[in-house]
N, C-alpha and C positions, 0 to 999 in steps of 0.2 A: 715224581720230584719230591725230595725230602725237605721237610721244613725245620728250621733250627727255632725251636720254640724255648724261650727263657721264662722263668727259671728252669733249669734241668733238674730233673729228679735222679737221685743216686740210691743204689742199695749197696750197703756194705755190712761188714760184721767182724766179730772177733769172738775167740774161744777162751774159756777158762778150763783148765784141766786140773782136778784135785784127786790125788791118790791118797786114800786113807788106810791105815792098818786095821787089824781086826777090832781094835777098841775105839775106833772112829777118829783116831789121832792123825792129822794130816802128816803125809810123808813127803809128798811133792805137790807144789802148786805151779802151774805153768799158765801164764797169761798171754794171750796173743791179741793185742788190742790195736785197733785203727788210730793212729795220731794220737797216742797217749804217751807222753815223755815221762810220766811218773808212774812207777809200779803200783798196781791195785793192791798188793800185799806189801806194806812197807818193810824195808829191811829191818831186822831184828826181830820181827814177829815169830819167825821160824828160823832154825839154823841155816846159814847161808848155803850150806850143801843141799838143803832140801827145798830151795826156792829158786826157780827158773823163770826168767822173763823173756818173751819175745814179743816185738812190736812190729808186726808185718801185716800187710793188707790181706783180707780174706778174698777168696774168689767165689764170686756167684756165677753159676754156669749158664751157658746159653740156653739150655733146656729149661733151667730154672726160671730164667727171665720169661720165656714163653709161656710157662705154666702160671706165672704171676698175672700176665696179661689175660689168660683164660679166667682166673680167679676174679679179678677186678671187673671185668666186663660180664661176668655170668655166662661163660662160654664152656662150662663143663669142666673146669680145673678141679684138682684135689688139693686139699689143704696139707701143708707140711707140718707133720706132727711126730716124725720119727727121727732119732739120733742114732748114728752108727758110729762104731769104732773099728779100727784096723791097725794093721802093722806095716802098711805101705810107706815107702820113703820117697817116691817120685814126686817132685813138685806138682802142686795143684794147677789146673788149667781150665779156661772157660768151656773148653770142649769135653770135660770129663762127664761121664755118665754114671760112674760108680766110684767107689773106694778102690783103691789099688788092691788091697788085700784085707777084705772086711772079716771080721771075726764075731761080731754081735751087733744087733739092731734092736731097739725097742721103742715103744711109744713114750714120748717125753711128756713131761708137765710143761704146758706151754702158757705163757702169760704175757701181758704187755706192760712195757715199763717206759720211762722217760730218759732220753739221752740229752737231746738238744731241744726238741719240740716235744710238747705233751703227747705222751703215748706213741712216739716215733719207733720204737724198738720192740721186737718181739724176742722173748727169753724162751728158749727150749732147754729143758734140764732133764738129764737121765743119769741114773746110777747103775753101773754095771758090776755085778759080783758073782760069786759062786752060785747064788740062788737063781741066777739066770742060766745056769749050765755051764758056765766058764770053769775051766780048770787049767792047772799047770801055771807057769810063769810066762808072761807075754810082755814084749816091749810095745807099748801103744804108742803109735806115732802118727795117727790120722783120724780125723773126725769128719762127719758130714751129716747134712740134714736132708731127709727124704720125705715123700708124700705116700709111702706104703711100707708095710711091714717086711715086704721082700720086693726086689725090682723097683719098679716106681721111677720117679723122676728125682735127680739129684739137684737140689737148689743150690748148696754151696758145700765146699770142701776145703779142709785146711790140714796141712802136714806140719809137724813140729818135732824138735828133738825128742827120741823116744824116752818114755817113762816106764820103769819095770813095775809091773803089777803081779803079785804072786797070789792068784786067786785061791790056790789050795791052802796058803796060810791065812786066809780071810781078808785079803786087801780087796778093797773096791776102787772103782774110779768113777768120778762124777764129771760130766761134761756139761758146761753151761755155754750154750751156742747163742750168741746175740746177732740178730738181723735188724739193721737200722735202715729206714727210708728217709733221705734227707733232701735238701735242695741247697 
């Protein structure tokens, strides 16, 4: 028998995607935020053609939730420390176990920040560039959080309108993936 325990705990997230040219100047900024009616980068900061905003719910996977339970109750879980990027366009689903078309994954800088309640949000940040072995021009349209450098468990995945990244010309793409626990 399942019990309805209040207050309920929710896990949600959002993604910031920043593409920079070889001089470090932002070319595209994409923000996919939960419940945020105001753009994080105000209009006028960058030319309008270079700023894209999306306010859509993040998907935390079923396997990700199971891994969180392992971590919380010391049942052998593995921390989520990796961010991956890809070119897939199929909408995310709670049953996803991988990105649709992953092209790179790396260990992220992980920190704790405050969104609503003190320290309720984890921030994973990773920048991908030619230095990571990426080449050519790619249209990046998905990002995810994993607990291993390959394979592993997918905690969360988000698709977005693709942003062009020309790694050969020195472009880089930074993913800031926020995961918040709330009630």
